[in-house]
C-alpha positions as CSV (number, residue, x, y, z in Angstrom):
1,M,17.9,35.3,-42.9
2,M,18.1,37.2,-39.6
3,P,21.6,38.3,-38.5
4,R,23.1,36.6,-35.4
5,L,22.1,38.2,-32.2
6,I,24.0,38.1,-28.9
7,L,22.9,39.4,-25.5
8,A,26.0,40.6,-23.7
9,S,24.8,39.6,-20.3
10,T,24.4,36.6,-18.0
11,S,21.4,38.2,-16.2
12,V,18.5,35.9,-16.1
13,Y,16.2,38.9,-16.0
14,R,17.6,40.4,-19.2
15,R,17.5,37.0,-20.9
16,E,13.8,36.5,-20.0
17,L,13.0,40.0,-21.2
18,L,14.7,39.6,-24.5
19,A,12.9,36.3,-25.1
20,R,9.7,38.2,-25.2
21,L,10.7,39.6,-28.6
22,Q,10.8,36.1,-30.0
23,L,14.1,36.4,-31.7
24,E,16.8,33.7,-31.7
25,F,19.8,34.8,-29.6
26,S,22.7,33.6,-27.5
27,T,24.3,35.1,-24.5
28,A,27.9,35.9,-23.6
29,R,29.5,37.3,-20.5
30,P,31.1,40.7,-21.2
31,D,34.5,41.4,-19.6
32,V,34.0,45.0,-18.5
33,D,35.1,46.9,-15.5
34,E,31.9,48.3,-14.1
35,Q,33.4,50.8,-11.7
36,A,32.2,54.4,-12.0
37,R,34.8,57.0,-13.0
38,P,35.4,59.9,-10.7
39,D,32.5,62.4,-10.9
40,E,30.7,60.2,-13.5
41,R,26.9,60.9,-13.5
42,P,24.6,57.9,-13.1
43,E,23.1,58.3,-16.6
44,T,26.6,58.6,-18.2
45,L,27.7,55.5,-16.3
46,A,24.8,53.4,-17.5
47,S,25.3,54.5,-21.1
48,R,29.0,53.9,-21.0
49,L,28.7,50.5,-19.5
50,A,26.0,49.4,-21.9
51,A,28.2,50.4,-24.9
52,E,31.3,48.8,-23.4
53,K,29.5,45.5,-22.7
54,A,28.2,45.4,-26.3
55,A,31.6,46.4,-27.8
56,A,33.5,43.8,-25.6
57,V,31.4,40.9,-26.9
58,A,31.2,42.3,-30.5
59,A,35.0,42.3,-30.7
60,G,34.9,38.5,-30.7
61,A,31.8,38.2,-33.0
62,P,32.3,40.8,-35.8
63,D,29.4,39.4,-37.9
64,A,26.8,39.5,-35.0
65,W,24.7,42.2,-33.5
66,V,25.3,42.5,-29.8
67,I,23.0,43.9,-27.1
68,G,24.6,45.5,-24.1
69,S,22.5,47.0,-21.2
70,D,23.2,48.5,-17.9
71,Q,21.1,50.1,-15.2
72,V,22.2,52.5,-12.5
73,A,19.9,53.6,-9.6
74,D,20.3,57.3,-8.8
75,L,19.5,58.8,-5.4
76,D,20.1,62.6,-5.5
77,G,22.8,62.2,-8.1
78,Q,24.6,59.4,-6.3
79,S,24.8,56.0,-8.0
80,L,23.5,53.0,-6.1
81,G,24.8,49.7,-7.3
82,K,23.7,46.1,-6.5
83,P,23.8,45.7,-2.8
84,G,25.6,42.3,-2.6
85,T,24.9,41.9,1.1
86,L,21.8,42.1,3.3
87,E,23.4,44.9,5.3
88,Q,23.9,47.0,2.2
89,A,20.4,46.2,1.0
90,R,19.0,47.3,4.3
91,A,21.0,50.5,4.1
92,Q,19.9,51.2,0.5
93,L,16.2,50.6,1.2
94,G,16.4,52.7,4.3
95,A,18.0,55.6,2.4
96,M,15.4,55.4,-0.4
97,A,12.4,55.1,1.9
98,G,9.8,57.8,1.2
99,R,11.9,59.2,-1.6
100,T,12.1,59.2,-5.4
101,V,14.8,57.1,-7.0
102,R,15.7,57.5,-10.6
103,F,16.7,54.4,-12.6
104,H,18.8,55.0,-15.8
105,T,18.6,52.0,-18.0
106,A,20.8,52.1,-21.1
107,V,20.8,49.7,-24.1
108,S,23.4,49.6,-26.9
109,L,23.1,47.5,-30.1
110,T,26.4,47.1,-31.7
111,G,26.8,45.4,-35.1
112,P,28.9,45.3,-38.2
113,Q,30.1,48.9,-38.6
114,R,27.2,50.5,-36.7
115,S,25.9,51.1,-33.2
116,F,22.6,52.3,-31.9
117,H,22.0,53.5,-28.3
118,A,19.1,54.5,-26.1
119,L,18.6,55.6,-22.5
120,D,15.4,55.2,-20.5
121,L,14.6,57.1,-17.3
122,T,12.2,55.5,-14.7
123,E,11.3,57.2,-11.5
124,V,10.2,55.2,-8.5
125,Q,8.6,56.8,-5.5
126,L,9.1,54.5,-2.5
127,R,6.6,54.6,0.3
128,P,7.8,55.4,3.8
129,L,9.4,52.1,5.1
130,T,10.0,51.1,8.7
131,P,13.0,48.9,9.6
132,D,10.5,46.1,10.1
133,D,9.1,46.6,6.6
134,I,12.6,46.4,5.1
135,A,13.4,43.3,7.2
136,R,10.2,41.5,6.1
137,Y,10.8,42.3,2.5
138,L,14.5,41.2,2.5
139,A,13.5,38.0,4.3
140,A,11.0,37.2,1.6
141,E,12.9,38.4,-1.4
142,P,16.6,39.3,-0.8
143,A,17.2,41.2,-4.0
144,L,21.0,41.4,-3.6
145,D,21.6,41.3,-7.3
146,C,19.3,44.2,-8.2
147,A,20.1,47.9,-8.4
148,G,18.1,49.5,-5.6
149,S,17.7,46.3,-3.6
150,F,14.3,45.4,-4.8
151,K,12.5,43.4,-7.6
152,C,9.6,45.4,-9.1
153,E,8.5,42.2,-10.9
154,G,8.0,40.5,-7.5
155,L,7.2,41.5,-4.0
156,G,9.3,44.7,-4.3
157,I,6.3,46.4,-6.0
158,S,4.7,46.5,-2.5
159,L,7.5,49.0,-1.5
160,F,6.3,51.6,-4.0
161,D,3.9,54.5,-4.0
162,A,4.3,55.1,-7.7
163,I,6.3,54.4,-10.9
164,R,6.8,56.9,-13.7
165,T,8.1,55.4,-16.9
166,S,7.6,55.2,-20.6
167,D,8.8,51.5,-20.6
168,P,7.8,49.2,-17.8
169,T,10.5,46.6,-18.8
170,A,13.2,49.2,-18.2
171,L,13.0,48.9,-14.5
172,I,13.6,45.1,-14.7
173,G,16.8,45.8,-16.7
174,L,16.2,45.9,-20.4
175,P,14.0,48.6,-22.0
176,L,12.2,46.5,-24.7
177,I,10.4,49.4,-26.3
178,A,13.7,51.2,-27.0
179,L,15.4,47.9,-27.9
180,A,12.7,46.9,-30.4
181,R,13.2,50.3,-32.1
182,L,17.0,49.9,-32.3
183,L,16.6,46.3,-33.7
184,R,14.3,47.6,-36.4
185,Q,16.8,50.3,-37.3
186,A,19.4,47.6,-37.6
187,G,17.2,45.6,-40.0
188,F,15.6,43.0,-37.7
189,V,12.0,42.2,-38.6
190,L,9.6,42.7,-35.7
191,P,5.9,43.4,-35.8
């Protein structure tokens, strides 16, 4: 019998990604303060939040394995969060236009007396974008709930010149290659 598995997220994107592994799971909202600490590096922030999300849900489900994940966009060492508003999305896309943005996607698997962690780095080279390009994109796909203000699995891919990654699912929010490895380490049966 497989152990109980919980995704510590209410993200539809992460839920859809995890479903690809064909494991039974439930979801739970983690109660975690997602604010960066002073001088916290983007990759450290992503790793800390993934671990805290998993631990927060695991505290109420000690017999389960809990997956926590977080992604932080990094432009020249500065963390970019989810824009939340069209104005902020325009500003983010304008700042990233023609530049390389690093996406740190962390995953933590916390279970009975053990935890496993992984961090994926994806680099996205955005093409030069005009204000009209940005306005057209945001009118068609206002990605206000996505780090970096775009959805690579949708129209956002048209904003890119290149993607460099070892795991294409990481940019969507849950690095499945790393997660499958962690799940196998925890005793889950996967192909």
